[in-house]
VEXMAR-800667 format. One line per 2 residues: their letters; for each residue x, y negated, z negated of N, C-alpha, C, O. Coordinates in nm, 3 decimals. Each point is the difference from the previous one (the first is absolute). Layout:
BEGIN
a	X/Y/Z/X/Y/Z/X/Y/Z/X/Y/Z | ...
This chain:
BEGIN
mt	-3.349/-15.783/-18.061/-0.031/0.017/-0.140/-0.095/-0.108/-0.035/0.030/-0.112/0.041 | -0.140/0.127/-0.109/-0.106/-0.110/-0.017/0.067/-0.098/-0.133/0.082/0.036/-0.085
pk	-0.145/-0.160/0.099/0.053/-0.089/-0.125/-0.076/0.088/-0.127/0.057/-0.012/-0.108 | -0.143/0.074/0.110/-0.041/0.058/-0.133/0.108/0.096/-0.059/0.035/-0.006/-0.118
ti	0.009/0.081/0.197/0.106/0.072/-0.016/0.149/-0.044/-0.037/0.074/0.049/-0.085 | -0.054/-0.140/0.162/0.112/-0.108/-0.060/-0.020/-0.065/-0.121/0.097/-0.019/-0.073
as	-0.194/-0.013/0.044/-0.041/-0.075/-0.120/0.018/0.114/-0.129/0.054/-0.031/-0.106 | -0.102/0.154/0.132/-0.007/0.120/-0.072/0.136/0.012/-0.058/0.019/-0.007/-0.121
is	0.091/0.027/0.225/0.125/0.009/0.003/0.086/-0.102/-0.099/0.078/0.030/-0.091 | -0.118/-0.160/0.138/0.090/-0.102/-0.041/-0.033/-0.010/-0.153/0.091/-0.017/-0.081
sh	-0.233/0.028/0.039/-0.031/-0.018/-0.139/0.064/0.076/-0.097/0.014/-0.039/-0.117 | 0.032/0.166/0.169/0.096/0.088/-0.063/0.143/0.009/0.008/0.069/0.093/-0.042
sg	-0.025/-0.214/0.108/0.151/0.009/0.058/0.066/-0.038/-0.143/0.119/0.029/-0.004 | -0.170/-0.085/-0.110/0.105/0.002/-0.109/-0.009/0.118/-0.105/0.056/-0.009/-0.110
rh	-0.127/0.117/0.148/-0.023/0.123/-0.080/0.152/0.061/-0.026/0.087/-0.007/0.088 | -0.068/0.055/-0.190/0.128/0.073/-0.014/-0.001/0.134/0.075/-0.103/0.067/0.016
ls	0.222/-0.033/0.027/0.011/0.109/0.071/-0.064/0.161/-0.062/-0.047/0.096/0.063 | 0.066/-0.115/-0.198/-0.040/0.123/-0.057/-0.145/0.009/-0.024/-0.053/0.102/-0.045
ev	-0.015/-0.215/0.076/-0.169/-0.031/-0.036/-0.044/0.066/0.147/0.007/-0.071/0.100 | -0.042/0.181/-0.093/-0.071/0.051/0.130/-0.141/0.044/-0.006/-0.039/0.061/-0.100
ey	-0.038/-0.088/0.197/-0.140/0.009/-0.005/-0.001/0.130/0.113/0.079/0.001/0.094 | -0.159/0.086/-0.112/-0.047/0.100/0.084/-0.157/-0.006/0.056/-0.096/-0.060/-0.048
fn	0.104/0.143/0.167/-0.160/-0.008/0.053/-0.015/0.144/0.024/0.097/0.064/0.041 | -0.214/-0.007/-0.063/-0.045/0.148/0.017/-0.064/0.034/0.148/-0.115/-0.032/0.029
pd	0.189/0.089/0.047/-0.044/0.021/0.142/-0.128/0.065/0.005/-0.071/-0.020/0.099 | 0.027/0.103/-0.203/-0.136/0.059/-0.011/-0.109/-0.091/-0.007/-0.112/0.032/0.042
et	0.136/-0.135/-0.090/-0.096/-0.128/0.001/-0.027/-0.067/0.104/-0.105/-0.064/0.010 | 0.203/0.070/0.088/-0.021/-0.063/0.121/-0.018/0.098/0.105/-0.005/0.121/-0.026
ii	-0.005/-0.174/0.162/-0.031/0.077/0.102/0.107/0.096/0.041/-0.032/0.089/0.080 | 0.147/-0.096/-0.121/0.136/0.047/0.016/0.000/0.192/-0.001/0.040/0.081/0.084
ta	-0.083/-0.069/-0.172/-0.014/0.153/-0.043/-0.090/0.064/0.091/0.030/0.108/0.051 | -0.140/-0.168/-0.027/-0.112/0.067/0.087/0.061/-0.003/0.140/-0.030/0.092/0.077
lk	0.110/-0.186/-0.036/0.062/-0.004/0.145/0.100/0.124/-0.017/-0.023/0.097/0.071 | 0.114/-0.092/-0.146/0.085/0.109/-0.014/-0.062/0.138/0.016/0.041/0.084/0.081
ra	-0.144/-0.066/-0.165/-0.083/0.130/-0.008/-0.042/0.027/0.146/0.003/0.115/0.045 | -0.044/-0.224/0.033/-0.067/0.044/0.126/0.133/0.036/0.087/0.000/0.105/0.065
is	0.091/-0.175/-0.063/0.120/0.038/0.088/0.071/0.105/-0.034/0.052/0.060/0.094 | -0.035/-0.018/-0.208/0.064/0.148/-0.029/-0.099/0.095/0.033/0.048/0.111/0.023
nn	-0.190/-0.119/-0.011/-0.074/0.104/0.037/-0.056/-0.025/0.131/-0.097/0.069/0.032 | 0.146/-0.162/0.057/-0.047/-0.022/0.152/-0.130/-0.023/0.008/-0.061/0.030/0.102
qd	-0.005/-0.092/-0.214/-0.126/-0.029/0.009/-0.030/-0.156/0.087/0.087/-0.084/0.022 | -0.214/0.077/0.014/-0.024/-0.140/0.085/-0.117/-0.078/-0.112/-0.096/0.056/-0.052
ll	0.131/-0.175/0.038/-0.073/-0.066/-0.103/-0.063/-0.139/0.057/0.073/-0.070/0.071 | -0.182/0.036/-0.094/-0.039/-0.135/0.034/-0.022/-0.071/-0.150/-0.074/0.047/-0.087
ls	0.142/-0.158/0.074/0.016/-0.074/-0.136/-0.075/-0.138/0.015/0.033/-0.072/0.094 | -0.116/0.038/-0.168/-0.049/-0.130/0.023/-0.050/-0.056/-0.149/-0.068/0.060/-0.082
ld	0.125/-0.196/0.074/-0.031/-0.081/-0.113/-0.142/-0.071/0.030/-0.092/-0.006/-0.083 | 0.087/-0.042/0.204/-0.140/-0.067/0.050/0.021/0.012/0.147/0.094/0.055/0.057
qs	-0.205/-0.121/-0.003/0.006/0.017/0.149/0.098/-0.083/0.069/0.010/0.021/0.121 | 0.073/-0.122/-0.177/0.125/-0.061/0.044/0.122/0.058/-0.028/0.106/-0.040/0.048
ne	-0.116/0.133/-0.125/0.137/0.065/-0.045/-0.028/0.156/0.021/-0.068/0.066/-0.080 | 0.119/-0.020/0.179/-0.021/0.154/0.019/0.150/0.056/0.063/0.077/-0.072/0.064
lv	-0.060/0.179/-0.088/0.137/0.074/0.042/-0.030/0.131/0.033/-0.070/0.063/-0.079 | 0.108/-0.012/0.179/-0.017/0.137/0.040/0.152/0.067/0.005/0.090/-0.048/0.069
ll	-0.075/0.156/-0.146/0.141/0.064/-0.015/-0.035/0.141/0.066/-0.093/0.073/-0.033 | 0.171/-0.054/0.115/-0.004/0.148/0.071/0.138/0.058/-0.048/0.108/-0.015/0.058
gs	-0.132/0.088/-0.180/0.114/0.077/-0.054/0.041/0.119/0.087/0.106/0.062/-0.015 | -0.207/-0.036/0.114/0.043/0.114/0.075/0.108/-0.026/0.118/0.068/0.083/0.060
rg	-0.074/-0.224/-0.045/0.094/-0.060/0.120/0.083/-0.087/-0.070/0.053/-0.082/0.074 | -0.021/0.071/-0.198/0.087/-0.086/-0.049/-0.007/-0.162/0.019/0.096/-0.076/-0.018
ey	-0.242/0.032/0.064/-0.013/-0.115/0.032/-0.116/-0.083/-0.065/-0.089/0.060/-0.060 | 0.088/-0.183/0.070/-0.130/-0.081/-0.062/-0.032/-0.112/0.098/0.072/-0.055/0.084
fs	-0.205/0.037/-0.118/-0.033/-0.124/0.083/-0.076/-0.102/-0.090/-0.092/0.039/-0.072 | 0.128/-0.159/0.076/-0.038/-0.117/-0.103/-0.114/-0.072/0.050/0.020/-0.059/0.106
rl	-0.134/0.051/-0.157/-0.084/-0.096/0.021/-0.024/-0.118/-0.125/-0.106/-0.059/-0.020 | 0.219/0.043/-0.050/-0.007/-0.096/-0.128/0.032/-0.154/0.025/0.101/-0.049/0.052
md	-0.220/-0.016/-0.105/0.006/-0.145/0.019/0.094/-0.049/-0.123/0.061/-0.106/0.014 | -0.049/0.180/-0.131/0.071/-0.045/-0.109/0.070/0.112/-0.062/-0.042/0.052/-0.104
ee	0.157/-0.011/0.170/0.096/0.096/-0.044/0.018/-0.004/-0.145/-0.036/0.097/-0.067 | 0.097/-0.213/0.005/0.026/0.002/-0.127/-0.113/0.043/-0.088/0.018/0.091/-0.080
rf	-0.153/-0.163/0.093/-0.098/0.039/-0.058/-0.037/0.147/-0.039/-0.030/0.048/-0.109 | 0.044/0.015/0.247/-0.037/0.157/0.021/0.115/0.080/-0.082/-0.031/0.085/-0.083
ft	0.141/-0.113/0.106/0.105/0.079/-0.063/0.026/-0.040/-0.174/0.066/0.074/-0.073 | -0.122/-0.184/0.032/0.007/-0.023/-0.138/-0.126/0.049/-0.066/-0.003/0.004/-0.123
sp	-0.094/0.031/0.188/-0.135/0.044/-0.063/-0.004/0.125/-0.077/0.074/0.090/0.038 | -0.139/-0.073/-0.126/0.008/0.127/-0.057/-0.048/0.108/0.085/-0.088/-0.029/0.081
vd	0.134/0.156/-0.088/-0.047/0.097/0.086/-0.149/0.036/-0.015/-0.055/0.044/0.101 | -0.017/-0.055/-0.210/-0.127/0.027/-0.002/-0.100/-0.099/0.037/-0.120/0.007/-0.027
qi	0.190/-0.117/0.103/-0.073/-0.106/0.063/-0.013/0.033/0.153/-0.093/-0.049/0.063 | 0.187/0.134/0.000/0.003/0.056/0.113/-0.056/0.122/0.058/0.052/0.110/-0.018
di	-0.148/-0.127/0.080/-0.060/0.131/0.069/0.089/0.088/0.093/0.055/-0.037/0.104 | -0.052/0.152/-0.159/0.111/0.087/0.090/-0.111/0.122/0.073/-0.064/0.084/-0.063
ti	0.066/-0.102/0.195/-0.080/0.144/0.081/0.107/0.058/0.070/0.086/-0.061/0.063 | -0.098/0.211/-0.081/0.071/0.078/0.085/-0.054/0.020/0.125/-0.113/0.047/0.012
lg	0.194/-0.083/0.100/-0.033/0.017/0.128/0.021/0.120/0.079/0.113/0.040/0.029 | -0.231/0.022/0.007/0.018/0.123/0.073/0.071/-0.031/0.154/0.014/-0.112/0.050
ka	0.023/0.233/0.005/0.085/-0.007/0.131/-0.098/-0.080/0.113/0.054/-0.077/0.079 | -0.176/0.094/-0.075/-0.091/-0.072/0.088/-0.040/-0.099/-0.038/-0.077/-0.054/0.079
dk	0.098/-0.010/-0.190/-0.067/-0.100/-0.044/0.013/-0.149/0.074/0.113/-0.037/0.030 | -0.214/-0.038/-0.004/-0.005/-0.106/0.096/0.076/-0.112/-0.059/0.038/-0.095/0.069
rs	-0.016/0.104/-0.206/0.056/-0.119/-0.057/0.171/0.022/0.028/0.079/-0.091/-0.024 | -0.042/0.206/0.069/0.125/0.012/0.011/0.050/-0.063/0.127/-0.083/-0.007/0.091
ps	0.194/-0.037/-0.070/0.067/-0.076/0.116/0.029/0.145/0.088/0.031/0.108/-0.049 | -0.049/-0.139/0.179/0.006/0.090/0.119/0.157/0.034/0.021/0.094/-0.078/-0.018
te	-0.088/0.191/0.054/0.148/0.084/0.009/0.087/-0.085/0.075/0.121/0.019/-0.014 | -0.169/-0.130/0.107/0.076/-0.062/0.085/0.043/-0.122/-0.095/0.108/-0.053/0.027
sv	-0.168/0.011/-0.117/0.040/-0.121/-0.094/0.127/0.026/-0.078/0.027/0.103/-0.062 | 0.058/-0.225/0.076/0.133/0.045/-0.083/0.005/-0.082/-0.131/-0.017/-0.122/0.002
gr	0.037/0.179/-0.094/-0.017/-0.083/-0.147/0.160/-0.040/-0.043/0.096/0.023/0.073 | -0.088/-0.078/-0.191/0.122/-0.016/-0.059/0.023/0.111/-0.101/-0.089/0.060/-0.061
gv	0.226/-0.040/0.052/0.042/0.100/-0.100/-0.036/0.007/-0.154/-0.001/-0.104/-0.066 | -0.025/0.218/0.012/-0.053/-0.013/-0.140/0.116/-0.042/-0.105/-0.028/-0.041/-0.112
de	0.153/0.054/0.154/0.098/-0.069/-0.089/-0.013/-0.156/-0.022/0.029/-0.058/-0.104 | -0.076/0.000/0.216/-0.037/-0.165/-0.008/-0.109/-0.022/-0.080/-0.013/-0.105/-0.063
ll	-0.075/0.202/0.060/-0.140/-0.012/-0.070/0.043/0.010/-0.147/-0.022/-0.097/-0.073 | 0.077/0.199/0.027/0.057/0.009/-0.126/0.099/-0.111/-0.047/-0.015/-0.048/-0.112
wr	0.112/0.007/0.192/0.061/-0.118/-0.046/-0.114/-0.146/-0.023/0.020/-0.088/-0.083 | -0.100/0.092/0.147/-0.093/-0.123/-0.017/-0.099/0.029/-0.117/-0.054/-0.096/-0.055
aa	0.028/0.218/0.017/-0.081/0.028/-0.107/0.058/-0.014/-0.141/-0.065/-0.045/-0.094 | 0.213/0.096/0.085/0.059/-0.033/-0.099/0.063/-0.140/-0.012/0.020/-0.040/-0.115
yy	0.012/-0.039/0.216/0.056/-0.120/-0.009/-0.121/-0.092/-0.037/0.037/-0.108/-0.047 | -0.144/0.122/0.055/-0.131/-0.088/-0.025/-0.023/0.062/-0.180/0.004/-0.070/-0.101
as	-0.023/0.187/0.108/-0.027/0.036/-0.135/0.117/-0.043/-0.127/-0.024/-0.034/-0.116 | 0.139/0.048/0.176/0.114/-0.044/-0.092/-0.033/-0.145/-0.055/-0.026/-0.016/-0.119
gg	0.029/-0.076/0.198/0.000/-0.144/-0.053/0.147/-0.028/-0.097/-0.006/-0.090/-0.084 | 0.111/0.155/0.096/0.090/-0.011/-0.082/0.027/0.092/-0.112/0.089/-0.009/-0.084
rl	-0.191/0.110/0.096/0.031/0.099/-0.088/0.054/0.134/0.065/-0.017/0.022/0.120 | 0.081/0.061/-0.200/0.039/0.124/0.030/-0.101/0.109/0.020/-0.090/0.006/-0.084
mq	0.090/0.056/0.154/-0.098/0.133/0.025/0.050/0.108/-0.105/0.119/0.027/-0.016 | -0.208/0.022/-0.043/0.013/0.137/-0.092/0.088/0.097/0.068/-0.028/0.044/0.111
gc	0.128/-0.014/-0.173/0.092/0.118/0.069/0.125/-0.074/0.063/0.093/0.064/0.049 | -0.097/-0.212/-0.054/0.121/-0.061/0.027/0.059/-0.057/-0.119/-0.081/-0.022/-0.090
yp	0.208/-0.010/0.066/0.064/-0.036/-0.111/0.115/-0.106/0.018/0.075/-0.006/0.097 | -0.074/-0.066/-0.194/0.113/-0.128/0.032/0.147/0.055/0.012/0.086/-0.060/0.065
ad	-0.063/0.183/-0.134/0.128/0.061/-0.010/0.019/0.088/0.109/0.109/0.058/0.004 | -0.212/-0.028/0.108/0.013/0.069/0.127/0.122/-0.054/0.074/0.025/-0.121/0.007
mv	0.055/0.227/0.051/0.079/-0.027/0.099/-0.032/-0.033/0.123/0.051/0.079/0.079 | -0.125/-0.180/-0.017/-0.081/0.011/0.116/0.083/-0.003/0.145/0.075/-0.088/0.041
ei	-0.109/0.200/0.017/0.067/-0.011/0.162/-0.124/-0.004/0.088/-0.108/0.057/-0.015 | 0.150/-0.136/0.110/-0.106/-0.019/0.111/0.038/0.094/0.117/0.107/-0.017/0.059
ay	-0.189/0.112/-0.026/0.027/0.090/0.088/0.000/-0.051/0.147/0.084/0.034/0.083 | -0.188/-0.120/-0.060/0.003/-0.073/0.153/-0.079/-0.124/-0.030/-0.074/-0.018/-0.096
wp	0.101/-0.063/0.193/-0.062/-0.149/-0.011/-0.140/0.004/0.061/-0.029/0.060/0.103 | -0.047/-0.125/-0.172/-0.143/-0.039/0.025/0.018/-0.115/0.108/0.088/-0.087/0.001
nl	-0.191/0.108/0.090/-0.019/-0.122/0.087/-0.081/-0.112/-0.054/-0.123/-0.005/0.007 | 0.206/-0.092/-0.067/-0.044/-0.117/-0.080/-0.086/-0.079/0.085/-0.096/-0.060/-0.049
tr	0.122/0.054/0.170/-0.104/-0.088/0.101/-0.152/0.041/-0.005/-0.095/-0.072/0.031 | 0.092/0.194/-0.073/-0.155/0.034/-0.007/-0.047/0.033/-0.129/-0.090/0.084/-0.013
lp	0.145/-0.143/-0.089/-0.011/0.045/-0.147/0.006/-0.123/-0.087/0.084/-0.088/0.022 | -0.173/0.079/-0.122/0.009/-0.098/-0.097/0.127/-0.018/-0.071/0.047/0.107/-0.038
ht	0.019/-0.204/0.009/0.128/-0.014/-0.079/0.026/-0.135/0.000/-0.058/-0.084/0.069 | 0.169/0.061/-0.168/0.054/-0.128/-0.035/0.111/-0.042/0.072/0.054/0.085/0.070
sn	-0.001/-0.215/-0.072/0.107/-0.032/0.063/0.133/0.061/-0.061/0.104/-0.026/0.062 | -0.096/0.097/-0.168/0.121/0.079/-0.034/-0.038/0.153/0.009/0.075/0.075/-0.062
tg	-0.165/-0.026/0.120/-0.023/0.148/0.015/0.113/0.056/0.095/0.048/0.110/-0.027 | -0.003/-0.182/0.140/0.105/0.061/0.077/0.127/0.006/-0.077/0.077/0.094/0.017
ri	-0.050/-0.200/-0.111/0.144/0.007/-0.081/0.006/0.107/-0.096/0.106/0.055/-0.030 | -0.241/-0.016/-0.028/-0.018/0.111/-0.107/0.013/0.133/0.094/0.087/0.081/-0.031
ia	-0.157/-0.059/0.128/0.035/0.119/0.091/0.125/0.029/0.033/0.049/0.112/-0.011 | 0.016/-0.224/0.059/0.122/0.013/0.043/0.128/0.053/-0.102/0.098/0.070/0.028
lf	-0.137/-0.127/-0.146/0.089/0.039/-0.120/-0.057/0.132/-0.074/0.080/0.058/-0.072 | -0.176/-0.019/0.081/-0.029/0.148/-0.028/0.050/0.102/0.094/0.035/0.112/-0.040
sr	-0.029/-0.153/0.180/0.034/0.088/0.105/0.165/0.010/-0.011/0.052/0.109/0.024 | 0.023/-0.211/-0.058/0.140/0.011/0.010/0.038/0.065/-0.141/0.090/0.084/-0.001
hp	-0.150/-0.116/-0.107/0.056/0.029/-0.132/-0.103/0.049/-0.092/-0.050/-0.090/-0.068 | 0.002/0.214/0.048/-0.097/0.030/-0.088/0.016/-0.067/-0.132/0.110/-0.003/-0.055
ap	-0.208/-0.046/0.007/0.011/-0.080/-0.124/-0.129/-0.006/-0.078/-0.106/0.023/0.060 | 0.106/-0.051/-0.189/-0.129/-0.039/-0.081/-0.045/-0.123/0.055/0.074/-0.071/0.069
pa	-0.199/0.042/-0.098/-0.067/-0.125/0.024/0.043/-0.124/-0.066/-0.008/-0.107/0.059 | 0.057/0.118/-0.192/0.054/-0.103/-0.076/0.122/-0.058/0.055/0.019/-0.122/-0.002
fv	0.082/0.225/0.063/0.114/-0.037/0.047/-0.025/-0.091/0.124/0.064/-0.103/0.017 | -0.154/0.142/0.061/-0.033/-0.059/0.130/-0.046/-0.122/-0.019/0.044/-0.090/0.071
ar	-0.149/0.061/-0.177/-0.042/-0.132/-0.030/0.109/-0.089/-0.030/0.016/-0.106/0.061 | 0.073/0.152/-0.165/0.114/-0.088/-0.032/0.102/-0.044/0.115/0.048/-0.113/0.009
rl	-0.021/0.226/0.082/0.081/-0.011/0.100/-0.052/-0.119/0.109/0.072/-0.083/0.056 | -0.208/0.099/-0.046/-0.050/-0.089/0.117/-0.068/-0.113/-0.048/-0.047/-0.080/0.082
nv	0.034/0.061/-0.198/-0.055/-0.107/-0.111/-0.137/-0.032/0.062/-0.032/-0.106/0.053 | -0.048/0.223/-0.069/-0.149/-0.017/0.026/-0.088/0.080/-0.110/0.036/0.104/-0.055
pa	-0.148/-0.167/0.036/-0.079/0.055/-0.118/-0.001/0.171/0.003/-0.024/0.063/0.103 | 0.051/-0.010/-0.212/-0.037/0.149/-0.012/-0.124/0.046/0.062/-0.005/0.111/0.053
ee	-0.098/-0.194/-0.058/-0.131/0.048/0.042/-0.008/0.024/0.145/-0.077/0.084/0.046 | 0.168/-0.166/0.038/-0.005/0.044/0.152/0.085/0.115/0.023/-0.016/0.052/0.110
iy	0.099/-0.001/-0.184/0.075/0.126/-0.009/-0.110/0.105/-0.021/-0.013/0.096/0.077 | -0.064/-0.116/-0.181/-0.081/0.119/-0.032/-0.103/0.002/0.096/-0.054/0.108/0.020
qc	0.015/-0.208/0.046/-0.112/-0.009/0.095/0.043/0.084/0.137/-0.065/0.083/0.064 | 0.197/-0.134/-0.045/0.062/0.071/0.139/0.013/0.142/-0.032/-0.054/0.078/0.078
ys	0.127/-0.024/-0.200/0.029/0.124/-0.045/-0.134/0.094/0.004/-0.001/0.116/0.039 | -0.113/-0.189/-0.086/-0.111/0.103/-0.006/-0.056/-0.006/0.124/-0.072/0.097/0.026
aa	0.082/-0.188/0.068/-0.074/0.025/0.130/0.081/0.098/0.075/-0.055/0.091/0.062 | 0.182/-0.105/-0.063/0.123/0.097/0.088/-0.025/0.146/-0.073/-0.001/0.099/0.073
rc	-0.016/-0.084/-0.205/-0.010/0.139/-0.060/-0.150/0.062/0.044/-0.013/0.120/0.026 | -0.073/-0.192/-0.021/-0.143/0.037/0.043/0.012/0.027/0.143/-0.051/0.107/0.033
ag	0.095/-0.164/0.044/0.006/0.009/0.152/0.116/0.139/0.033/0.007/0.040/0.116 | 0.061/0.012/-0.199/0.113/0.089/0.033/0.111/-0.057/0.044/0.069/0.067/0.077
ma	-0.030/-0.182/-0.107/0.118/-0.070/0.045/0.119/0.002/-0.093/0.118/-0.009/0.032 | -0.169/0.022/-0.152/0.113/-0.009/-0.105/-0.026/0.106/-0.102/-0.107/0.059/-0.017
rp	0.219/-0.042/-0.048/0.000/0.123/-0.101/0.117/-0.027/-0.107/0.105/-0.055/0.033 | -0.129/0.097/-0.160/0.116/-0.008/-0.105/0.096/0.114/0.017/-0.035/0.117/-0.013
in	0.163/-0.155/0.042/0.072/0.094/-0.004/0.077/0.066/-0.124/0.085/0.089/0.008 | -0.124/-0.144/-0.111/0.075/0.019/-0.148/-0.112/0.110/-0.069/0.027/0.041/-0.113
rk	-0.134/0.001/0.168/-0.090/0.079/-0.077/-0.072/0.102/0.121/-0.010/-0.038/0.117 | -0.036/0.164/-0.161/-0.095/0.054/0.079/-0.114/-0.020/0.002/-0.048/-0.013/-0.112
fe	-0.029/0.003/0.205/-0.150/-0.032/-0.004/-0.067/0.087/0.103/0.050/0.046/0.102 | -0.183/-0.032/-0.152/-0.089/0.088/0.122/-0.120/-0.086/0.013/-0.040/-0.058/-0.100
ep	-0.013/0.045/0.199/-0.120/-0.071/0.013/-0.110/0.120/-0.038/0.016/0.119/0.030 | -0.121/-0.168/-0.097/-0.111/0.103/-0.063/-0.087/0.050/0.118/-0.038/-0.076/0.089
rl	0.007/0.207/-0.092/-0.074/0.032/0.076/-0.131/-0.035/0.005/-0.069/0.022/-0.099 | 0.020/-0.075/0.199/-0.155/-0.060/-0.005/-0.096/0.080/0.056/0.041/0.049/0.105
ep	-0.140/-0.021/-0.132/-0.131/0.079/0.026/-0.060/-0.088/0.120/0.017/-0.121/0.014 | -0.084/0.200/0.061/-0.077/-0.080/0.099/-0.103/-0.060/-0.050/-0.041/0.031/-0.111
hr	-0.021/-0.134/0.191/-0.134/-0.064/-0.061/-0.106/0.082/0.031/-0.002/0.064/0.106 | -0.089/-0.060/-0.188/-0.123/0.074/0.002/-0.111/-0.087/0.075/-0.012/-0.122/-0.008
hq	-0.070/0.218/0.088/-0.124/-0.076/0.069/-0.091/-0.047/-0.132/-0.004/0.077/-0.096 | -0.059/-0.183/0.094/-0.081/-0.052/-0.087/-0.144/0.067/0.034/-0.045/0.003/0.115
sl	-0.023/0.050/-0.228/-0.133/0.071/0.037/-0.086/-0.138/0.014/0.033/-0.108/-0.047 | -0.148/0.136/0.121/-0.103/-0.083/0.018/-0.049/-0.075/-0.135/-0.010/-0.122/-0.006
is	-0.016/0.201/-0.093/-0.022/-0.042/-0.126/0.085/-0.111/-0.063/-0.047/-0.110/-0.031 | 0.186/0.150/0.012/0.094/-0.098/-0.060/0.015/-0.124/0.082/0.021/-0.109/-0.053
al	-0.031/0.124/0.184/0.013/-0.133/0.086/-0.130/-0.077/-0.007/0.015/-0.122/0.008 | -0.135/0.165/-0.021/-0.116/-0.064/-0.027/0.021/-0.092/-0.142/-0.011/-0.123/-0.008
mk	0.047/0.225/-0.109/0.002/-0.070/-0.133/0.126/-0.079/0.027/0.013/-0.062/-0.106 | 0.071/0.032/0.170/0.124/-0.094/0.026/-0.069/-0.132/0.033/0.023/-0.108/-0.055
kl	-0.111/0.131/0.154/-0.058/-0.122/0.060/-0.098/-0.073/-0.082/-0.013/-0.122/0.001 | -0.059/0.206/-0.075/-0.116/-0.055/-0.094/0.060/-0.079/-0.109/-0.056/-0.099/-0.047
ss	0.184/0.149/0.001/0.059/-0.045/-0.114/0.070/-0.153/0.027/0.033/-0.079/-0.088 | -0.019/0.062/0.238/0.060/-0.109/0.048/-0.117/-0.123/0.025/0.030/-0.118/0.019
l	-0.155/0.166/-0.023/-0.096/-0.100/0.005/-0.014/-0.102/-0.094/-0.089/-0.084/0.014
């Protein structure tokens, strides 16, 4: 976890548990990633030449060329160029290359986008259950994340209860829950929910791509 993220959480540690802030996944790269994954699409996502990511939704893998993960995942989605890759596109990794699982990608995206806020669709009253443990050695986390995951795994509970039980800031619970929920590792067992159906990304026309380039000059 970066000092910037730690400072963000620490600065809110005195906030009352009922004062919850939310973030909209549509305003970050999260929904774009989920759209591609659910429709088996392959994408090249680029913030700049030093921060690019290839998502192979068709294989459930991703390949990262990110120099600054936190900056990439906290940038507004309209600042990121999204290109649909064809099957024979030279920018796609070879079939012999092995990437990382998309659940790890979604954890990273929601973890950084959260910054201590709850993702929309998650609520403080949710009885959170962790279906399976993430591999924290490969993921951004705090020193308390393992304890949080362990408690949710043993006893489904609302975030406020976990915060009091473990004596950690509620924002750390919200960040962990948002990341785990986005990655498909967590779910609320006290209410029914369905993930929205996401339509596939559309190929940008030449004109719209050109206009976007011109507007950025």
